[in-house]
TITINU-956965 format. One line per 10 residues: number of its first residue (from 1); their letters; for each residue x, y, z of C-alpha. Coordinates in Angstrom, 2 decimals, always signed. Example, Ala and Ser with C-alpha at 12.3 -4.5 7.8 and 13.67 -1.06 7.14 Angstrom:
BEGIN
1	as	+12.30:-4.50:+7.80; +13.67:-1.06:+7.14
***
This chain:
BEGIN
1	mardtgpaqi	+62.44:+81.21:+32.01; +59.77:+78.73:+33.06; +59.89:+75.07:+34.04; +57.48:+72.71:+32.27; +57.09:+69.09:+31.12; +57.44:+67.84:+27.55; +58.34:+64.80:+25.50; +61.79:+63.37:+26.10; +62.11:+62.44:+22.45; +60.36:+63.49:+19.25
11	sreavrrriv	+60.33:+60.85:+16.53; +59.70:+61.68:+12.90; +58.80:+59.74:+9.78; +58.54:+61.37:+6.33; +59.05:+64.78:+7.98; +56.03:+64.15:+10.23; +56.00:+63.77:+13.96; +55.25:+60.26:+15.12; +54.20:+58.81:+18.45; +54.72:+55.05:+18.79
21	velnvrgrdv	+52.64:+52.96:+21.20; +54.02:+49.43:+21.56; +52.40:+46.42:+23.20; +52.50:+42.64:+23.17; +49.34:+40.59:+22.71; +49.10:+37.50:+24.91; +46.40:+34.89:+25.25; +44.58:+35.78:+22.02; +45.21:+36.37:+18.33; +46.42:+39.70:+17.00
31	asfvseaqer	+43.61:+40.18:+14.47; +40.76:+40.00:+16.99; +42.65:+42.21:+19.45; +43.25:+44.93:+16.84; +39.64:+44.71:+15.66; +38.36:+45.24:+19.21; +40.87:+48.03:+19.83; +39.86:+49.84:+16.65; +36.18:+49.70:+17.62; +36.86:+51.06:+21.11
41	ivrevtlpag	+39.11:+53.85:+19.83; +36.50:+54.97:+17.31; +33.87:+54.93:+20.06; +35.84:+56.43:+22.95; +38.73:+58.50:+21.53; +38.54:+61.77:+19.60; +41.75:+62.53:+17.73; +42.85:+66.18:+17.42; +42.99:+67.77:+14.00; +45.92:+66.51:+11.94
51	yylrwggqfe	+46.30:+63.25:+13.89; +45.69:+59.78:+12.44; +46.31:+56.19:+13.48; +48.22:+53.47:+11.67; +48.40:+49.90:+12.94; +51.74:+48.25:+12.23; +53.96:+45.49:+13.53; +52.57:+41.98:+13.46; +49.14:+43.24:+12.41; +50.60:+44.90:+9.32
61	nlqaaslrla	+52.40:+41.66:+8.45; +49.16:+39.78:+9.04; +47.32:+41.98:+6.56; +49.99:+41.41:+3.92; +49.91:+37.66:+4.54; +46.11:+37.64:+4.29; +46.31:+39.24:+0.85; +48.79:+36.59:-0.25; +46.62:+33.86:+1.21; +43.64:+35.15:-0.77
71	vvvplaltli	+45.66:+34.30:-3.88; +47.36:+31.12:-2.65; +44.21:+29.24:-1.54; +42.29:+29.59:-4.86; +45.51:+28.78:-6.73; +46.04:+25.65:-4.63; +42.46:+24.52:-5.23; +42.85:+25.09:-8.97; +46.10:+23.12:-9.07; +44.51:+20.26:-7.13
81	famlyftfgs	+41.69:+19.99:-9.65; +44.12:+20.23:-12.58; +46.26:+17.42:-11.15; +43.18:+15.26:-10.63; +42.09:+15.86:-14.21; +45.49:+14.96:-15.66; +45.78:+11.92:-13.37; +42.48:+10.34:-14.40; +42.24:+11.86:-17.87; +38.55:+12.56:-17.42
91	lkpaaliyln	+36.43:+15.31:-15.94; +33.92:+13.09:-14.09; +36.26:+11.22:-11.70; +38.19:+14.42:-11.06; +34.97:+16.24:-10.17; +33.80:+13.37:-7.94; +37.03:+13.41:-5.94; +37.10:+17.20:-5.84; +33.69:+17.18:-4.15; +35.53:+15.96:-1.05
101	vpfaatggvv	+36.84:+19.51:-0.60; +33.50:+21.04:+0.56; +33.06:+18.19:+3.05; +36.57:+18.78:+4.39; +35.99:+22.55:+4.56; +32.77:+22.00:+6.53; +34.59:+19.80:+9.03; +37.35:+22.40:+9.35; +34.89:+25.21:+10.04; +33.12:+23.09:+12.65
111	alllrglpfs	+36.47:+22.29:+14.30; +37.31:+25.99:+14.57; +33.88:+26.79:+15.99; +34.09:+24.01:+18.57; +37.49:+25.24:+19.74; +36.42:+28.89:+19.63; +39.31:+29.76:+17.32; +39.28:+32.54:+14.71; +40.32:+32.14:+11.10; +43.97:+33.17:+10.72
121	isagvgfial	+46.98:+32.60:+8.47; +47.82:+29.32:+10.19; +44.19:+28.25:+9.80; +44.40:+29.01:+6.08; +47.51:+26.85:+5.80; +45.70:+24.15:+7.76; +42.79:+24.27:+5.32; +45.17:+23.74:+2.39; +46.67:+20.68:+4.13; +43.18:+19.43:+4.96
131	fgvavlngvv	+42.08:+19.71:+1.33; +45.16:+17.79:+0.23; +44.50:+14.86:+2.55; +40.80:+14.79:+1.63; +41.67:+14.62:-2.06; +44.32:+11.98:-1.38; +41.76:+9.75:+0.31; +39.43:+10.21:-2.63; +42.17:+9.32:-5.12; +42.95:+6.10:-3.25
141	lmtqvrnieq	+39.30:+5.05:-3.23; +38.48:+6.16:-6.77; +41.52:+4.35:-8.18; +40.32:+1.12:-6.61; +36.79:+1.71:-7.93; +38.04:+2.17:-11.48; +40.25:-0.92:-11.28; +37.32:-3.06:-10.17; +35.04:-1.60:-12.86; +37.60:-2.44:-15.55
151	ktdlrtldvl	+38.09:-6.03:-14.39; +34.51:-7.01:-13.49; +30.92:-6.48:-14.59; +29.56:-5.80:-11.12; +26.87:-3.25:-10.41; +27.87:+0.13:-9.06; +26.78:-0.71:-5.52; +28.78:-3.95:-5.49; +31.81:-2.16:-6.93; +31.65:+0.45:-4.19
161	rracalrtrp	+31.27:-2.19:-1.50; +34.31:-4.09:-2.71; +36.39:-0.92:-3.15; +35.51:+0.31:+0.34; +36.31:-3.10:+1.82; +39.74:-3.08:+0.17; +40.66:+0.56:+0.79; +39.00:+1.47:+4.10; +42.09:+0.56:+6.10; +44.56:+2.65:+4.02
171	vlmtalvasl	+42.21:+5.64:+4.07; +41.61:+5.39:+7.82; +45.31:+4.90:+8.58; +46.24:+7.95:+6.51; +43.67:+10.12:+8.26; +44.34:+8.80:+11.77; +48.13:+9.06:+11.61; +47.98:+12.70:+10.54; +45.16:+13.53:+12.96; +46.83:+11.98:+16.00
181	gfvpmalatg	+50.07:+13.73:+15.12; +48.35:+17.10:+15.39; +46.62:+16.43:+18.73; +49.54:+17.69:+20.90; +49.64:+20.93:+18.89; +45.87:+21.35:+19.17; +46.03:+21.02:+22.97; +49.24:+23.02:+23.49; +49.23:+25.99:+25.87; +52.87:+27.11:+25.77
191	fgaevqrqaa	+54.64:+29.89:+23.91; +53.43:+30.16:+20.31; +50.52:+27.79:+20.90; +47.97:+30.35:+19.72; +49.58:+30.18:+16.26; +49.63:+26.38:+16.14; +46.12:+25.70:+17.40; +44.24:+26.75:+14.27; +46.14:+24.50:+11.87; +46.27:+21.66:+14.40
201	alnavrevgl	+42.55:+21.82:+15.19; +41.73:+21.62:+11.49; +43.96:+18.64:+10.81; +43.04:+16.79:+14.00; +39.45:+16.47:+12.73; +39.48:+14.92:+9.26; +36.96:+13.31:+7.00; +37.98:+9.88:+5.68; +36.74:+9.97:+2.12; +33.32:+8.50:+2.75
211	svplekrlhr	+31.77:+11.11:+0.48; +33.28:+9.53:-2.65; +31.09:+6.39:-2.52; +28.00:+8.56:-2.04; +28.95:+10.86:-4.91; +29.79:+7.91:-7.12; +26.49:+6.34:-6.17; +24.54:+9.49:-7.00; +26.33:+9.62:-10.32; +24.16:+6.68:-11.42
221	pedltasivs	+20.68:+7.49:-10.13; +19.07:+4.45:-11.74; +21.09:+2.12:-9.49; +20.35:+4.31:-6.49; +16.60:+4.17:-7.18; +16.70:+0.39:-7.55; +18.56:-0.05:-4.28; +16.11:+2.22:-2.43; +13.13:+0.25:-3.78; +14.82:-3.03:-2.84
231	awer	+15.52:-1.80:+0.68; +11.92:-0.57:+1.06; +10.52:-3.96:-0.02; +12.70:-5.75:+2.51
***
């Protein structure tokens, strides 16, 4: 008989031996940690024949949620455009309002870069909320523009000026109330803050629908050309 060391427990899964290494990630997101760990393992660790690695736990759930999010985000964008089309009954105003989405997405990406935050599931949810508020601001402004166009014979520039004068306060209040409400989450440092920061950072920096007047203005280039010439002469 000989005395030697060995494993205290042998776990199995599907009739295969399994070794579980557990850890908790703190101070950073799971996706970036696993990505860095995978790179270092490939570079520094040589697995014996018959061994393989599988990343599970929260990272496995994150991968499944990412696949669902890849379906949910395009579906949400499609539903937003469909609702705009059925609301206004025309393709042009729906497309004009929908053009707010790229502006909102740009602001969201900049917000993540400024905070040094990665794109995650909570960031994806934050983008969906951001798109909704951007479209809402556009609907408020476009509805006022159409009402003025139906009741008056003003030029496009005058219509936009009057609509902006009447609806700037509601648009700003909508954006500011939501943005200020997310500031505590964006600056949080307690337990679970790393999950909240992405969505909060996106919604704390919002555009206020100023792209709709520009898009509406560009929709009638003859008025835009006339206004540019008039401004140059002055």
